[in-house]
C-alpha positions as CSV (number, residue, x, y, z in Angstrom):
1,M,-26.1,10.5,-7.9
2,P,-23.1,11.1,-10.1
3,A,-21.3,14.4,-9.9
4,L,-22.2,17.1,-12.4
5,I,-19.2,17.6,-14.8
6,S,-18.6,20.7,-16.9
7,P,-18.7,20.3,-20.7
8,D,-14.9,20.5,-21.0
9,G,-14.5,17.9,-18.3
10,R,-12.2,20.1,-16.1
11,W,-14.7,21.0,-13.4
12,W,-17.2,19.3,-11.2
13,W,-20.1,20.7,-9.1
14,D,-20.1,19.7,-5.4
15,G,-23.5,21.2,-4.8
16,Q,-22.2,24.6,-3.8
17,H,-19.0,25.3,-5.8
18,W,-17.3,24.3,-9.1
19,R,-14.1,22.4,-8.2
20,S,-11.2,21.5,-10.5
21,R,-10.6,17.9,-11.5
22,L,-7.0,18.7,-12.4
23,V,-3.9,18.5,-10.1
24,E,-3.0,22.1,-9.3
25,G,-0.1,22.3,-6.9
26,R,0.8,19.8,-4.2
27,L,-2.0,17.4,-3.1
28,D,-2.8,17.3,0.6
29,F,-3.1,14.2,2.8
30,F,-6.9,13.7,2.2
31,W,-6.8,15.1,-1.3
32,F,-9.4,12.6,-2.5
33,T,-12.2,14.0,-0.4
34,D,-12.2,17.0,-2.8
35,T,-12.9,14.8,-5.8
36,P,-16.2,13.7,-7.4
37,D,-18.1,10.7,-5.9
38,W,-15.1,9.9,-3.7
39,F,-17.1,8.2,-0.9
40,A,-19.0,5.9,-3.2
41,R,-15.8,4.9,-5.1
42,I,-14.0,4.1,-1.9
43,A,-16.9,2.2,-0.4
44,V,-17.6,0.1,-3.4
45,T,-13.9,-0.7,-3.9
46,G,-13.8,-1.6,-0.3
47,L,-16.8,-4.0,-0.7
48,I,-15.0,-5.6,-3.6
49,G,-12.0,-5.9,-1.3
50,L,-14.0,-8.3,0.9
51,I,-13.6,-11.0,-1.8
52,P,-10.6,-13.2,-0.7
53,I,-7.5,-12.7,-2.8
54,V,-9.4,-11.2,-5.7
55,G,-10.3,-8.2,-3.6
56,A,-6.7,-7.5,-2.6
57,I,-5.5,-7.8,-6.2
58,N,-8.2,-5.5,-7.4
59,L,-7.4,-2.9,-4.7
60,F,-3.7,-2.9,-5.8
61,G,-4.7,-2.3,-9.4
62,W,-7.2,0.4,-8.4
63,T,-4.4,2.2,-6.5
64,L,-2.0,1.9,-9.3
65,T,-4.6,3.4,-11.7
66,A,-5.2,6.2,-9.3
67,T,-1.5,6.8,-9.1
68,E,-1.2,7.0,-12.9
69,M,-4.1,9.4,-13.0
70,V,-2.5,11.8,-10.5
71,R,0.9,11.4,-12.3
72,N,-0.8,12.6,-15.5
73,G,-2.4,15.6,-13.7
74,W,-5.9,14.1,-13.1
75,K,-7.2,14.6,-9.5
76,E,-9.8,11.9,-9.2
77,L,-10.2,8.4,-7.9
78,P,-10.9,5.7,-10.5
79,P,-14.5,4.4,-10.6
80,P,-15.0,1.1,-8.8
81,G,-15.1,-2.2,-10.6
82,F,-13.2,-5.4,-11.4
83,Q,-11.3,-3.9,-14.3
84,Y,-8.1,-3.4,-12.2
85,L,-7.5,-7.1,-11.6
86,E,-4.8,-7.5,-14.3
87,R,-2.9,-4.5,-13.1
88,G,-3.0,-5.6,-9.5
89,V,-1.5,-9.0,-10.1
90,N,2.2,-7.9,-10.2
91,P,2.3,-6.2,-6.7
92,F,0.3,-9.0,-5.2
93,V,2.6,-11.7,-6.5
94,V,5.7,-9.9,-5.5
95,G,4.4,-9.2,-2.0
96,F,3.2,-12.8,-1.7
97,V,6.6,-14.2,-2.7
98,Y,8.5,-12.0,-0.3
99,G,6.0,-12.9,2.4
100,V,6.3,-16.6,1.9
101,V,10.1,-16.6,1.8
102,F,10.3,-14.6,5.0
103,S,7.6,-16.6,6.8
104,A,9.4,-19.8,5.9
105,L,12.7,-18.5,7.2
106,V,11.2,-17.3,10.5
107,S,9.3,-20.6,10.9
108,V,12.6,-22.5,10.6
109,L,14.3,-20.3,13.1
110,V,11.3,-20.7,15.6
111,V,11.3,-24.5,15.2
112,L,15.1,-24.6,15.8
113,D,14.7,-22.3,18.8
114,V,12.0,-24.5,20.3
115,L,14.1,-27.6,19.8
116,L,17.0,-25.8,21.5
117,G,14.9,-24.9,24.5
118,T,13.3,-28.4,24.9
119,S,16.5,-30.4,24.3
120,D,18.1,-29.5,27.6
121,Q,16.9,-27.4,30.6
122,S,20.2,-25.7,30.8
123,R,19.6,-24.2,27.4
124,V,16.2,-22.6,28.2
125,A,17.8,-19.2,28.9
126,L,19.7,-19.4,25.7
127,A,16.5,-20.3,23.8
128,I,14.8,-17.3,25.3
129,V,17.6,-15.0,24.2
130,V,17.4,-16.5,20.7
131,G,13.6,-16.0,20.7
132,V,14.0,-12.3,21.6
133,L,16.5,-12.0,18.7
134,I,14.0,-13.6,16.3
135,A,11.4,-11.1,17.4
136,L,13.8,-8.3,16.8
137,L,14.6,-9.7,13.4
138,V,10.9,-9.7,12.6
139,L,10.5,-6.1,13.7
140,A,13.6,-5.1,11.6
141,A,12.3,-6.9,8.6
142,W,8.9,-5.2,9.0
143,A,10.6,-1.8,9.1
144,V,12.6,-2.6,5.9
145,Y,9.4,-3.8,4.2
146,L,7.7,-0.5,5.0
147,Y,10.7,1.4,3.7
148,V,10.7,-0.5,0.3
149,Y,6.9,-0.7,0.0
150,A,6.7,2.2,-2.4
151,A,9.5,0.6,-4.5
152,L,7.8,-2.8,-4.5
153,F,4.5,-1.3,-5.5
154,V,5.7,0.9,-8.3
155,A,8.5,-1.3,-9.6
156,S,6.4,-4.4,-9.9
157,D,3.9,-2.4,-12.0
158,R,6.4,-0.5,-14.2
159,L,9.4,-3.0,-14.4
160,G,7.6,-6.3,-14.0
161,I,7.6,-9.2,-11.5
162,G,11.1,-10.5,-12.3
163,K,12.9,-7.2,-11.6
164,A,10.8,-6.4,-8.5
165,L,11.8,-9.8,-7.0
166,D,15.4,-8.6,-6.9
167,P,15.7,-7.2,-3.3
168,R,18.9,-5.3,-4.3
169,R,17.0,-3.4,-7.0
170,L,14.1,-2.6,-4.7
171,F,16.4,-1.3,-2.0
172,A,18.4,0.8,-4.5
173,L,15.1,2.3,-5.8
174,A,14.0,3.0,-2.2
175,R,17.3,4.7,-1.5
176,A,17.1,6.8,-4.7
177,N,13.6,7.9,-3.6
178,H,14.5,8.2,0.1
179,A,12.1,11.0,1.1
180,V,9.2,9.3,-0.8
181,S,10.0,5.9,0.7
182,L,10.0,7.3,4.2
183,R,6.8,9.2,3.7
184,V,5.0,6.1,2.3
185,A,6.3,4.0,5.2
186,L,5.2,6.5,7.8
187,V,1.8,7.1,6.3
188,Y,1.2,3.3,5.8
189,L,2.2,2.6,9.4
190,L,0.2,5.5,11.0
191,M,-2.9,4.9,8.9
192,G,-2.7,1.2,9.6
193,L,-2.5,1.9,13.4
194,A,-5.4,4.3,13.0
195,L,-7.5,1.7,11.3
196,A,-6.7,-0.8,14.0
197,V,-7.8,1.7,16.7
198,I,-11.0,2.3,14.8
199,V,-11.8,-1.3,13.9
200,F,-10.7,-3.1,17.1
201,P,-13.5,-1.7,19.4
202,V,-16.1,-2.3,16.6
203,A,-15.0,-5.9,16.2
204,L,-15.5,-6.5,20.0
205,F,-19.1,-5.5,20.0
206,I,-20.3,-6.1,16.4
207,P,-20.3,-9.5,14.7
208,F,-17.9,-9.4,11.7
209,G,-17.0,-5.9,12.6
210,G,-13.4,-6.6,11.7
211,L,-14.5,-6.6,8.0
212,L,-14.8,-2.9,8.4
213,V,-11.1,-2.6,7.8
214,W,-11.5,-3.8,4.2
215,L,-14.1,-1.1,3.6
216,L,-11.6,1.6,4.8
217,L,-8.5,0.2,3.1
218,P,-9.1,2.0,-0.2
219,G,-9.0,5.3,1.7
220,L,-5.6,4.3,3.2
221,Y,-4.2,3.5,-0.2
222,A,-5.6,6.7,-1.6
223,T,-3.5,8.7,0.9
224,L,-0.4,7.0,-0.6
225,V,-1.2,7.9,-4.2
226,P,0.4,11.4,-4.3
227,S,3.7,9.9,-3.0
228,L,3.5,6.9,-5.3
229,A,2.9,9.3,-8.2
230,V,6.2,11.0,-7.8
231,F,8.3,7.9,-7.2
232,Q,10.9,7.7,-9.8
233,V,11.8,4.3,-11.3
234,E,14.1,5.5,-14.0
235,P,16.6,8.3,-13.8
236,A,15.3,11.7,-14.9
237,P,16.5,12.6,-18.4
238,V,19.4,15.0,-18.6
239,P,18.4,18.3,-20.3
240,A,20.0,18.8,-23.7
241,S,22.7,21.5,-23.9
242,P,21.6,24.7,-25.5
């Protein structure tokens, strides 16, 4: 049953109290649990997320729409639907391109390392060392990716695919929003680990239990929304002299 909304649209009834639909002060971590119909909106968006590719694109667009709503002072999750597909294309494409390029680079390094180790037994130890270095490179790249994730997400939406595909621009934006970039990286990492802890036991005992992660992903992205909403892409305007 849809939430009861006041005539002026500012309040909603949770069954016991009237709650504001406007952003009033700093939003907490699970801010969305204090918004109308939040569970249904996350659940249905998660179900849409089960659709290969289309679901991920729609989730990105849904998150960007939620970010814009919060940025404009509206404390509410967008209703579920496929209307966010167009907006989700940019971050999906940018993330896909970076992923393909990095995967290709790592694949080449791994193949060269295997060839090194199998060409001569005396080089096995060297190949192992190189393999460890490749693993460290992957971990370092993952850390950098987490750090620039907010920049990738917001810049692809507000600046376009072309500018977001410039790694120098992304890193500069991440550095300019250092606190926000770190916060998004930590939240994404910790929430991702929490999802893994929740889903892994379920996947062991329930067929297709791993699909549960897609149902919970909108909640993860909803926790990122307040940080994404304050991410600055352009410099703040300089106040005019009195």
